[in-house]
C-alpha positions in Angstrom: 26.9 68.0 2.5 24.7 67.6 5.7 26.4 65.2 8.2 24.6 63.5 11.1 26.8 62.5 13.8 26.9 58.9 13.9 26.6 57.0 17.1 25.4 59.7 19.3 22.1 61.8 20.1 21.8 65.3 21.1 19.2 67.2 23.1 16.4 68.1 20.8 16.8 72.1 19.8 13.5 74.2 19.7 11.5 73.5 16.6 8.6 75.5 14.9 5.7 75.3 17.1 7.5 74.2 20.3 8.5 77.0 22.7 11.7 75.4 24.1 13.9 72.6 23.2 15.4 69.9 25.7 17.6 71.0 28.5 21.3 71.1 27.4 20.3 71.5 23.5 21.5 75.0 23.2 24.5 73.9 25.2 25.3 71.1 22.6 24.5 73.4 19.5 26.9 76.0 20.8 29.7 73.7 21.9 29.4 72.1 18.3 29.6 75.4 16.5 32.5 76.7 18.9 34.6 73.5 17.9 33.9 73.0 14.3 32.3 76.1 12.8 34.5 77.5 9.8 37.2 74.9 10.4 38.2 72.0 8.2 37.2 68.9 9.7 37.8 65.1 8.3 34.7 63.1 8.1 34.7 59.3 8.4 31.3 58.2 6.7 29.3 55.2 7.3 26.8 55.7 4.5 23.5 57.7 4.3 20.6 58.0 6.8 16.9 57.8 5.8 17.0 61.6 4.9 20.1 61.4 2.8 22.5 62.7 5.3 25.8 61.4 5.6 26.3 59.2 9.0 29.7 60.3 10.0 32.3 60.7 12.6 33.8 64.3 12.8 37.5 64.6 13.6 39.2 68.0 14.1 43.1 67.7 14.1 42.6 64.0 14.8 40.3 64.4 17.8 36.9 62.7 17.6 34.3 65.3 18.1 31.3 62.9 18.2 33.1 61.2 21.4 34.0 64.6 22.9 30.1 65.4 22.7 29.7 62.2 24.8 32.6 63.1 27.0 31.2 66.4 28.1 27.7 65.4 28.7 26.2 67.2 25.8 25.3 63.9 24.0 24.2 60.2 24.7 25.2 57.0 22.8 22.5 56.2 20.3 21.1 52.7 21.4 19.4 52.0 17.9 21.3 49.9 15.4 24.6 51.5 14.5 26.1 51.6 11.2 27.8 48.7 9.6 31.5 48.7 10.8 30.9 51.3 13.4 32.5 50.4 16.9 29.9 51.7 19.8 32.2 50.5 22.4 34.4 53.7 22.9 31.1 55.4 23.0 29.7 53.4 25.8 32.8 53.6 27.8 33.0 57.3 27.6 29.4 57.9 28.3 29.7 55.6 31.3 32.7 57.9 32.6 30.6 61.4 32.0 27.6 59.7 33.8 29.7 58.8 36.9 31.4 62.2 36.7 28.0 63.8 36.4 29.1 65.9 33.5 26.5 68.0 31.4 23.1 66.3 31.1 24.3 63.7 33.6 24.5 66.1 36.2 20.8 65.9 36.5 20.5 62.0 36.4 18.9 60.3 39.3 21.0 57.2 38.8 
């Protein structure tokens, strides 16, 4: 099963034909791998995306990993239309806190 982390966008990793990804892409990938790789997680699903991936929130021992990605500054809130019944409000609050604290990608922000 392939899961697309609902509510967030992470920096793009390098793809074939491109020499490098966006800044913090490797950090986001490594963080996610360290946190959930080879562990049993719970997924709260919100249906499928256009590529038939499960849109979901990933939980490890009750901790919302999607939110943790935003909290650490390794992801930002997706500003598109959220899945039905998905609450973006906690994500927006956490992102604002990360911005103010200049965590991760927000350390580079000019705002």
